[in-house]
Each structure stands twice: as C-alpha cells, then as structure tokens.
N, CA, C and O atoms as a DFTB+ gen file, in Angstrom:
360 C
 N C O
     1  1       2.623       0.495      10.931
     2  2       1.743       1.595      10.760
     3  2       2.481       2.735      10.096
     4  3       3.710       2.739      10.012
     5  1       1.709       3.711       9.621
     6  2       2.282       4.884       8.960
     7  2       1.967       6.101       9.820
     8  3       0.806       6.372      10.127
     9  1       2.991       6.817      10.200
    10  2       2.813       8.034      10.975
    11  2       2.923       9.213      10.019
    12  3       3.937       9.374       9.340
    13  1       1.892      10.027       9.965
    14  2       1.898      11.161       9.039
    15  2       1.133      12.330       9.644
    16  3       0.372      12.178      10.599
    17  1       1.357      13.483       9.064
    18  2       0.635      14.666       9.510
    19  2      -0.815      14.550       9.031
    20  3      -1.060      14.059       7.929
    21  1      -1.765      14.990       9.835
    22  2      -3.162      14.886       9.422
    23  2      -3.485      15.807       8.243
    24  3      -2.817      16.814       8.012
    25  1      -4.519      15.432       7.515
    26  2      -5.030      16.271       6.434
    27  2      -5.635      17.513       7.095
    28  3      -6.367      17.384       8.076
    29  1      -5.348      18.704       6.582
    30  2      -5.948      19.905       7.174
    31  2      -7.469      19.792       7.222
    32  3      -8.095      19.298       6.285
    33  1      -8.039      20.242       8.297
    34  2      -9.479      20.108       8.514
    35  2     -10.299      20.671       7.357
    36  3     -11.345      20.119       7.016
    37  1      -9.838      21.759       6.755
    38  2     -10.578      22.387       5.657
    39  2     -10.598      21.523       4.391
    40  3     -11.429      21.745       3.511
    41  1      -9.691      20.539       4.288
    42  2      -9.594      19.678       3.108
    43  2     -10.173      18.283       3.339
    44  3     -10.300      17.506       2.392
    45  1     -10.521      17.959       4.568
    46  2     -11.010      16.627       4.923
    47  2     -12.463      16.425       4.528
    48  3     -13.283      17.340       4.612
    49  1     -12.765      15.193       4.091
    50  2     -14.160      14.811       3.888
    51  2     -14.644      13.949       5.051
    52  3     -15.830      13.640       5.165
    53  1     -13.685      13.564       5.925
    54  2     -14.005      12.720       7.077
    55  2     -12.899      12.895       8.119
    56  3     -11.740      13.087       7.751
    57  1     -13.228      12.834       9.399
    58  2     -12.223      13.042      10.442
    59  2     -11.043      12.066      10.386
    60  3      -9.951      12.410      10.840
    61  1     -11.234      10.852       9.840
    62  2     -10.164       9.860       9.815
    63  2      -9.376       9.886       8.509
    64  3      -8.484       9.060       8.315
    65  1      -9.681      10.797       7.630
    66  2      -9.020      10.823       6.326
    67  2      -7.508      10.935       6.457
    68  3      -6.995      11.735       7.240
    69  1      -6.813      10.128       5.686
    70  2      -5.348      10.099       5.712
    71  2      -4.779      10.900       4.542
    72  3      -5.427      11.015       3.502
    73  1      -3.578      11.454       4.699
    74  2      -2.942      12.168       3.596
    75  2      -2.495      11.180       2.510
    76  3      -2.216      10.017       2.803
    77  1      -2.428      11.640       1.275
    78  2      -2.077      10.775       0.151
    79  2      -0.586      10.433       0.107
    80  3      -0.224       9.321      -0.278
    81  1       0.273      11.361       0.491
    82  2       1.711      11.199       0.304
    83  2       2.281       9.875       0.820
    84  3       2.995       9.212       0.067
    85  1       2.008       9.449       2.062
    86  2       2.591       8.179       2.517
    87  2       2.130       6.982       1.685
    88  3       2.879       6.021       1.509
    89  1       0.907       7.039       1.179
    90  2       0.366       5.928       0.411
    91  2       0.928       5.892      -1.008
    92  3       0.954       4.838      -1.644
    93  1       1.376       7.044      -1.500
    94  2       2.007       7.077      -2.822
    95  2       3.251       6.205      -2.835
    96  3       3.468       5.445      -3.779
    97  1       4.065       6.307      -1.800
    98  2       5.292       5.510      -1.774
    99  2       4.979       4.022      -1.634
   100  3       5.687       3.194      -2.208
   101  1       3.952       3.668      -0.897
   102  2       3.576       2.261      -0.742
   103  2       3.087       1.694      -2.077
   104  3       3.504       0.611      -2.488
   105  1       2.204       2.431      -2.747
   106  2       1.678       1.987      -4.043
   107  2       2.816       1.861      -5.054
   108  3       2.884       0.873      -5.786
   109  1       3.700       2.839      -5.102
   110  2       4.829       2.812      -6.036
   111  2       5.799       1.669      -5.726
   112  3       6.319       1.031      -6.641
   113  1       6.039       1.415      -4.468
   114  2       7.013       0.410      -4.054
   115  2       6.534      -1.019      -4.330
   116  3       7.328      -1.874      -4.721
   117  1       5.253      -1.274      -4.131
   118  2       4.759      -2.647      -4.197
   119  2       3.952      -2.996      -5.443
   120  3       3.567      -4.152      -5.615
   121  1       3.687      -2.023      -6.316
   122  2       2.887      -2.307      -7.509
   123  2       3.466      -1.592      -8.721
   124  3       4.332      -0.725      -8.603
   125  1       2.964      -1.980      -9.887
   126  2       3.320      -1.270     -11.113
   127  2       2.036      -0.899     -11.839
   128  3       0.966      -1.418     -11.519
   129  1       2.139      -0.001     -12.817
   130  2       0.953       0.443     -13.550
   131  2       0.171      -0.753     -14.062
   132  3       0.734      -1.720     -14.573
   133  1      -1.145      -0.658     -13.908
   134  2      -2.032      -1.727     -14.352
   135  2      -2.317      -2.776     -13.294
   136  3      -3.251      -3.561     -13.457
   137  1      -1.538      -2.819     -12.204
   138  2      -1.784      -3.777     -11.124
   139  2      -3.072      -3.417     -10.381
   140  3      -3.567      -2.293     -10.463
   141  1      -3.589      -4.390      -9.666
   142  2      -4.787      -4.194      -8.858
   143  2      -4.388      -3.953      -7.404
   144  3      -3.668      -4.752      -6.806
   145  1      -4.863      -2.848      -6.847
   146  2      -4.648      -2.514      -5.433
   147  2      -5.966      -2.780      -4.720
   148  3      -7.011      -2.285      -5.140
   149  1      -5.922      -3.554      -3.649
   150  2      -7.122      -3.901      -2.881
   151  2      -6.991      -3.333      -1.474
   152  3      -5.963      -3.494      -0.816
   153  1      -8.047      -2.667      -1.027
   154  2      -8.072      -2.103       0.326
   155  2      -9.356      -2.576       1.005
   156  3     -10.432      -2.059       0.706
   157  1      -9.264      -3.551       1.914
   158  2     -10.461      -4.093       2.554
   159  2     -11.064      -3.201       3.646
   160  3     -12.157      -3.478       4.141
   161  1     -10.366      -2.150       4.015
   162  2     -10.874      -1.203       5.013
   163  2     -10.595       0.195       4.484
   164  3      -9.812       0.943       5.071
   165  1     -11.242       0.549       3.364
   166  2     -10.828       1.731       2.606
   167  2     -11.209       3.062       3.220
   168  3     -10.704       4.098       2.788
   169  1     -12.070       3.066       4.199
   170  2     -12.423       4.345       4.824
   171  2     -12.854       5.361       3.790
   172  3     -13.830       5.138       3.074
   173  1     -12.142       6.477       3.698
   174  2     -12.527       7.535       2.756
   175  2     -11.834       7.419       1.405
   176  3     -11.959       8.318       0.573
   177  1     -11.104       6.329       1.170
   178  2     -10.578       6.046      -0.158
   179  2      -9.227       6.610      -0.524
   180  3      -8.897       6.691      -1.707
   181  1      -8.437       7.000       0.452
   182  2      -7.132       7.592       0.142
   183  2      -6.260       6.647      -0.685
   184  3      -5.646       7.071      -1.665
   185  1      -6.202       5.389      -0.305
   186  2      -5.397       4.427      -1.058
   187  2      -5.921       4.299      -2.483
   188  3      -5.134       4.216      -3.427
   189  1      -7.231       4.284      -2.647
   190  2      -7.827       4.189      -3.981
   191  2      -7.540       5.400      -4.843
   192  3      -7.256       5.259      -6.032
   193  1      -7.610       6.573      -4.269
   194  2      -7.305       7.801      -5.006
   195  2      -5.865       7.761      -5.497
   196  3      -5.587       8.081      -6.653
   197  1      -4.958       7.371      -4.623
   198  2      -3.545       7.270      -5.007
   199  2      -3.368       6.211      -6.094
   200  3      -2.648       6.438      -7.067
   201  1      -4.010       5.071      -5.939
   202  2      -3.899       4.001      -6.934
   203  2      -4.365       4.483      -8.305
   204  3      -3.692       4.240      -9.307
   205  1      -5.494       5.153      -8.358
   206  2      -6.029       5.648      -9.634
   207  2      -5.084       6.688     -10.239
   208  3      -4.804       6.656     -11.437
   209  1      -4.599       7.605      -9.410
   210  2      -3.664       8.628      -9.905
   211  2      -2.382       8.014     -10.439
   212  3      -1.741       8.588     -11.320
   213  1      -1.997       6.848      -9.914
   214  2      -0.761       6.182     -10.313
   215  2      -0.978       5.122     -11.398
   216  3      -0.064       4.360     -11.715
   217  1      -2.181       5.076     -11.963
   218  2      -2.443       4.165     -13.075
   219  2      -2.687       2.720     -12.672
   220  3      -2.467       1.803     -13.463
   221  1      -3.144       2.519     -11.439
   222  2      -3.473       1.177     -10.971
   223  2      -4.984       0.989     -10.961
   224  3      -5.737       1.963     -10.947
   225  1      -5.417      -0.246     -10.968
   226  2      -6.820      -0.570     -10.759
   227  2      -7.050      -0.586      -9.258
   228  3      -6.108      -0.768      -8.486
   229  1      -8.295      -0.398      -8.837
   230  2      -8.564      -0.364      -7.404
   231  2      -9.863      -1.078      -7.079
   232  3     -10.863      -0.943      -7.785
   233  1      -9.827      -1.839      -5.994
   234  2     -10.997      -2.507      -5.460
   235  2     -10.990      -2.261      -3.963
   236  3     -10.033      -2.621      -3.278
   237  1     -12.058      -1.648      -3.447
   238  2     -12.102      -1.322      -2.030
   239  2     -13.403      -1.746      -1.384
   240  3     -14.441      -1.844      -2.039
   241  1     -13.329      -1.995      -0.082
   242  2     -14.476      -2.410       0.717
   243  2     -14.455      -1.635       2.029
   244  3     -13.398      -1.210       2.495
   245  1     -15.612      -1.461       2.607
   246  2     -15.680      -0.913       3.964
   247  2     -17.020      -1.277       4.571
   248  3     -18.036      -1.298       3.876
   249  1     -17.028      -1.560       5.847
   250  2     -18.250      -1.922       6.554
   251  2     -19.111      -0.684       6.853
   252  3     -20.324      -0.786       7.036
   253  1     -18.462       0.475       6.899
   254  2     -19.154       1.730       7.216
   255  2     -19.752       2.327       5.934
   256  3     -19.013       2.767       5.053
   257  1     -21.064       2.343       5.832
   258  2     -21.731       2.830       4.613
   259  2     -21.434       4.294       4.312
   260  3     -21.263       4.670       3.153
   261  1     -21.375       5.105       5.337
   262  2     -21.088       6.527       5.117
   263  2     -19.675       6.723       4.573
   264  3     -19.464       7.502       3.644
   265  1     -18.721       6.021       5.150
   266  2     -17.341       6.102       4.658
   267  2     -17.280       5.586       3.224
   268  3     -16.581       6.158       2.387
   269  1     -18.004       4.515       2.938
   270  2     -18.014       3.959       1.588
   271  2     -18.543       4.973       0.578
   272  3     -17.985       5.123      -0.508
   273  1     -19.610       5.662       0.935
   274  2     -20.178       6.681       0.032
   275  2     -19.191       7.828      -0.197
   276  3     -19.028       8.294      -1.325
   277  1     -18.539       8.277       0.868
   278  2     -17.534       9.334       0.729
   279  2     -16.402       8.873      -0.181
   280  3     -15.935       9.619      -1.041
   281  1     -15.972       7.636       0.021
   282  2     -14.906       7.073      -0.788
   283  2     -15.323       6.998      -2.252
   284  3     -14.563       7.375      -3.144
   285  1     -16.515       6.517      -2.486
   286  2     -17.034       6.412      -3.853
   287  2     -17.007       7.768      -4.552
   288  3     -16.580       7.875      -5.702
   289  1     -17.462       8.790      -3.854
   290  2     -17.473      10.145      -4.430
   291  2     -16.057      10.613      -4.751
   292  3     -15.819      11.166      -5.824
   293  1     -15.119      10.399      -3.835
   294  2     -13.717      10.793      -4.077
   295  2     -13.130      10.040      -5.265
   296  3     -12.459      10.631      -6.111
   297  1     -13.381       8.752      -5.326
   298  2     -12.841       7.935      -6.419
   299  2     -13.422       8.363      -7.766
   300  3     -12.689       8.469      -8.749
   301  1     -14.731       8.611      -7.819
   302  2     -15.352       9.058      -9.063
   303  2     -14.828      10.425      -9.487
   304  3     -14.575      10.654     -10.670
   305  1     -14.664      11.341      -8.522
   306  2     -14.113      12.670      -8.841
   307  2     -12.695      12.559      -9.388
   308  3     -12.341      13.236     -10.354
   309  1     -11.890      11.708      -8.771
   310  2     -10.509      11.523      -9.227
   311  2     -10.480      10.939     -10.631
   312  3      -9.756      11.437     -11.493
   313  1     -11.258       9.888     -10.871
   314  2     -11.292       9.258     -12.193
   315  2     -11.797      10.234     -13.254
   316  3     -11.265      10.272     -14.363
   317  1     -12.825      11.024     -12.921
   318  2     -13.368      12.003     -13.867
   319  2     -12.347      13.094     -14.175
   320  3     -12.207      13.502     -15.328
   321  1     -11.637      13.566     -13.163
   322  2     -10.623      14.604     -13.369
   323  2      -9.508      14.090     -14.281
   324  3      -9.015      14.831     -15.131
   325  1      -9.113      12.847     -14.113
   326  2      -8.096      12.250     -14.991
   327  2      -8.640      12.120     -16.421
   328  3      -7.946      12.449     -17.383
   329  1      -9.865      11.646     -16.552
   330  2     -10.473      11.444     -17.875
   331  2     -10.670      12.778     -18.627
   332  3     -10.551      12.837     -19.851
   333  1     -10.969      13.832     -17.871
   334  2     -11.216      15.152     -18.471
   335  2      -9.948      15.960     -18.665
   336  3     -10.004      17.087     -19.157
   337  1      -8.806      15.404     -18.287
   338  2      -7.544      16.115     -18.424
   339  2      -7.329      17.194     -17.390
   340  3      -6.420      18.012     -17.533
   341  1      -8.147      17.216     -16.349
   342  2      -8.014      18.215     -15.283
   343  2      -6.871      17.847     -14.339
   344  3      -6.415      18.668     -13.544
   345  1      -6.423      16.615     -14.441
   346  2      -5.373      16.099     -13.563
   347  2      -4.556      15.124     -14.397
   348  3      -5.107      14.416     -15.240
   349  1      -3.267      15.082     -14.175
   350  2      -2.409      14.157     -14.902
   351  2      -2.102      12.939     -14.042
   352  3      -1.909      13.046     -12.831
   353  1      -2.062      11.781     -14.690
   354  2      -1.676      10.575     -13.986
   355  2      -0.235      10.733     -13.514
   356  3       0.613      11.214     -14.266
   357  1       0.041      10.342     -12.301
   358  2       1.397      10.474     -11.749
   359  2       2.271       9.312     -12.130
   360  3       3.440       9.267     -11.748
C-alpha cells in the first residue's frame, strides 16, 4: 500500500481522492511514455491523471458510477489542459 498525506478538503472532488505525487513515482518507475496504464479500481482517476500528464495512455474501470463520472471529468479536464497548452506534460 501507499501511505500519503490526504488531498486537502478544498481540492478534493471525492472523500477518497488520493494525492498525485505517490502515483507519479509508480508510473515513472514501471512505465515509459506511450505505455498503457490500466487501473481496474480507478475511483476518482488519480492514476489516470498522472498517466496522462506523464505521456502514457490510460484505461480505467470502476464499479461506482459516481466515482467513474468524477474520474471522467478529471481525465477530460487534464487532457484538455494539456491540449490547450495550459499544462505541460511532465
């Protein structure tokens, strides 16, 4: 498991949302740009956001429809920000 400080409440889209930093090292350590990252329990999409920011492809699933919708919104916002030059790929 990964032990990390919680995302500040004012920045969370969901109570279970995880911070991006620990997942950045996992994505960097086990994948390279262009690889596919799969998260079968994606929750609010933290792993997917990190994967997209790091130039990876992402495929995520979740049984919770509300979490899936939140994740979808985060992923689309991240991809749009990268496409519009509002954010740089890491």
